[in-house]
C-alpha positions in Angstrom: 0.0 0.0 0.0 1.1 3.6 -0.3 0.1 7.1 0.4 0.5 9.8 -2.2 0.5 13.5 -1.4 1.2 16.3 -3.8 2.2 13.8 -6.4 4.8 12.1 -4.3 4.8 8.8 -2.4 5.0 9.7 1.3 4.6 6.3 2.8 4.9 2.8 1.4 4.2 -0.5 3.3 2.9 -4.0 3.0 -0.4 -4.5 4.7 -0.2 -8.3 4.4 2.5 -10.9 4.0 1.5 -14.1 2.3 2.6 -17.1 4.3 5.3 -18.9 2.5 6.7 -22.1 3.7 10.3 -23.1 3.1 10.8 -25.1 -0.1 10.6 -28.8 0.4 13.6 -29.8 -1.7 13.7 -33.3 -0.1 10.5 -34.4 -1.7 10.8 -36.5 -4.8 8.7 -36.2 -8.0 6.7 -39.2 -6.8 6.2 -37.5 -3.4 5.0 -34.3 -5.0 2.6 -36.2 -7.3 1.3 -38.2 -4.3 0.7 -35.0 -2.3 -1.1 -33.3 -5.2 -3.2 -36.4 -5.9 -4.2 -36.7 -2.2 -5.1 -33.0 -1.9 -7.0 -33.0 -5.1 -8.8 -36.2 -4.1 -9.8 -34.8 -0.8 -11.1 -31.6 -2.4 -13.1 -33.6 -4.9 -14.5 -35.9 -2.2 -15.7 -32.9 -0.2 -17.4 -31.4 -3.3 -19.2 -34.7 -4.0 -21.4 -34.4 -0.8 -24.7 -33.2 -2.2 -28.4 -33.8 -2.1 -28.8 -33.2 -5.8 -27.1 -35.0 -8.8 -23.6 -33.8 -9.5 -21.9 -33.6 -12.9 -18.6 -32.5 -14.2 -17.4 -30.5 -17.2 -15.0 -32.6 -19.2 -12.8 -31.1 -21.9 -10.3 -33.9 -22.0 -7.5 -31.6 -20.7 -5.4 -32.5 -17.7 -7.3 -30.7 -15.1 -10.8 -31.8 -15.9 -9.7 -35.3 -16.7 -8.0 -35.6 -13.3 -11.0 -34.2 -11.5 -13.4 -36.6 -13.3 -11.1 -39.6 -12.6 -11.1 -38.7 -8.9 -14.9 -37.9 -8.8 -15.7 -41.2 -10.3 -14.2 -42.9 -7.2 -16.5 -41.0 -5.0 -19.7 -41.0 -7.1 -22.7 -42.8 -5.7 -24.0 -43.6 -9.3 -22.8 -43.2 -12.8 -20.9 -39.9 -13.3 -22.5 -37.6 -15.8 -20.0 -35.4 -17.7 -20.6 -32.5 -20.1 -18.7 -30.9 -22.9 -19.1 -28.7 -26.0 -18.4 -29.2 -29.6 -18.1 -26.9 -32.6 -18.4 -27.4 -36.4 -14.9 -28.8 -37.3 -14.4 -26.6 -40.3 -15.5 -23.4 -38.4 -13.3 -24.3 -35.5 -10.3 -24.9 -37.7 -11.0 -21.6 -39.7 -11.0 -19.7 -36.4 -7.9 -21.4 -35.0 -9.8 -23.3 -32.3 -9.0 -26.8 -31.1 -12.0 -29.0 -30.6 -12.2 -30.6 -27.1 -14.6 -33.3 -28.1 -12.1 -35.9 -29.4 -10.1 -35.7 -26.2 -13.2 -35.6 -23.9 -14.5 -38.7 -25.7 -11.3 -40.6 -25.2 -11.2 -39.7 -21.5 -14.8 -40.6 -21.0 -14.3 -44.0 -22.6 -11.2 -44.7 -20.5 -12.9 -43.7 -17.3 -16.3 -45.3 -18.3 -18.4 -42.2 -17.6 -21.3 -40.8 -19.6 -20.5 -37.8 -21.8 -23.1 -35.4 -23.0 -22.3 -33.0 -25.8 -23.8 -29.6 -26.7 -23.1 -28.7 -30.3 -22.9 -25.0 -31.0 -22.1 -22.6 -33.8 -22.1 -18.9 -34.6 -25.5 -18.6 -32.9 -23.6 -18.5 -29.6 -23.0 -14.8 -30.2 -26.7 -14.2 -29.9 -26.4 -15.1 -26.2 -23.5 -12.7 -25.3 -25.8 -10.2 -23.5 -27.3 -13.1 -21.4 -23.8 -14.4 -20.6 -22.8 -10.9 -19.4 -25.9 -10.6 -17.2 -25.2 -14.0 -15.6 -21.6 -13.0 -14.9 -22.7 -9.8 -13.2 -19.3 -8.2 -14.0 -17.2 -7.4 -17.0 -15.4 -10.5 -18.4 -13.0 -10.3 -21.3 -12.9 -14.1 -21.9 -15.6 -15.2 -24.3 -15.1 -18.8 -23.0 -17.9 -17.9 -20.5 -20.3 -18.5 -23.4 -19.1 -22.1 -23.5 -19.8 -22.4 -19.8 -23.3 -21.0 -20.3 -24.1 -23.6 -23.0 -22.5 -26.5 -21.1 -24.3 -25.5 -17.9 -27.7 -25.5 -19.7 -26.9 -29.0 -21.0 -25.9 -30.2 -17.5 -29.1 -28.7 -16.0 -31.2 -30.5 -18.7 -29.8 -33.8 -17.4 -30.6 -33.0 -13.8 -27.2 -31.8 -12.6 -27.2 -28.7 -10.5 -23.5 -28.3 -10.5 -21.2 -28.5 -13.4 -18.0 -27.8 -11.4 -16.7 -30.3 -8.9 -13.5 -28.5 -7.9 -12.6 -25.0 -8.7 -12.7 -24.0 -12.4 -12.2 -27.2 -14.3 -13.6 -26.0 -17.5 -11.0 -26.0 -20.3 -13.2 -23.7 -22.3 -10.7 -21.5 -24.1 -7.8 -21.2 -21.7 -5.3 -23.5 -20.0 -5.3 -22.2 -16.5 -6.0 -25.5 -14.9 -3.5 -27.4 -17.1 -0.9 -24.8 -16.5 -1.6 -25.0 -12.7 -0.9 -28.7 -12.9 2.5 -28.0 -14.5 1.4 -27.4 -18.1 1.3 -29.9 -20.9 4.8 -31.3 -20.5 4.9 -31.3 -16.7 1.3 -32.6 -16.7 2.5 -35.8 -18.3 4.5 -36.5 -15.2 1.4 -35.8 -13.0 -0.9 -37.8 -15.2 1.2 -40.9 -14.8 0.7 -40.7 -11.0 -3.1 -40.1 -10.8 
């Protein structure tokens, strides 16, 4: 924080120190993978406690795939997963990568149900609705994907599309990067 008077900084201070623990250089890759798996598994288990059906968004990326794999262990019934698909030619023309082939592969591997909403240019007609639901400015149009996938999940009786944090790989790689990105994620994926 700082105080500015007459165009000059008169006082500068930190009003909060983030707690930082000493680096654990003794832990092996397997140890770190185990710690992440255990923490993520516990977070997913806590989110699975519900009196309404739960579902998961599944893009086929590392983050959503890991969450679905862990949620499947805690699900009382067959886990319902939801994703989005675009016209292949349109997606390629706009430089987008379709999630569906990856989501289908993960769904088969994990033996979960995968429901798909197919969309096209008509998504733009719902921009105003998306902004209203967000209730704040949002520069990432991936929220349109979330709107359509959430509607699909709701039509299947699921009240919650997210199980842990933001597991939607709908236009960005935040979750995958958080799990060490694509290359580092391969190490993590081998341990889940």
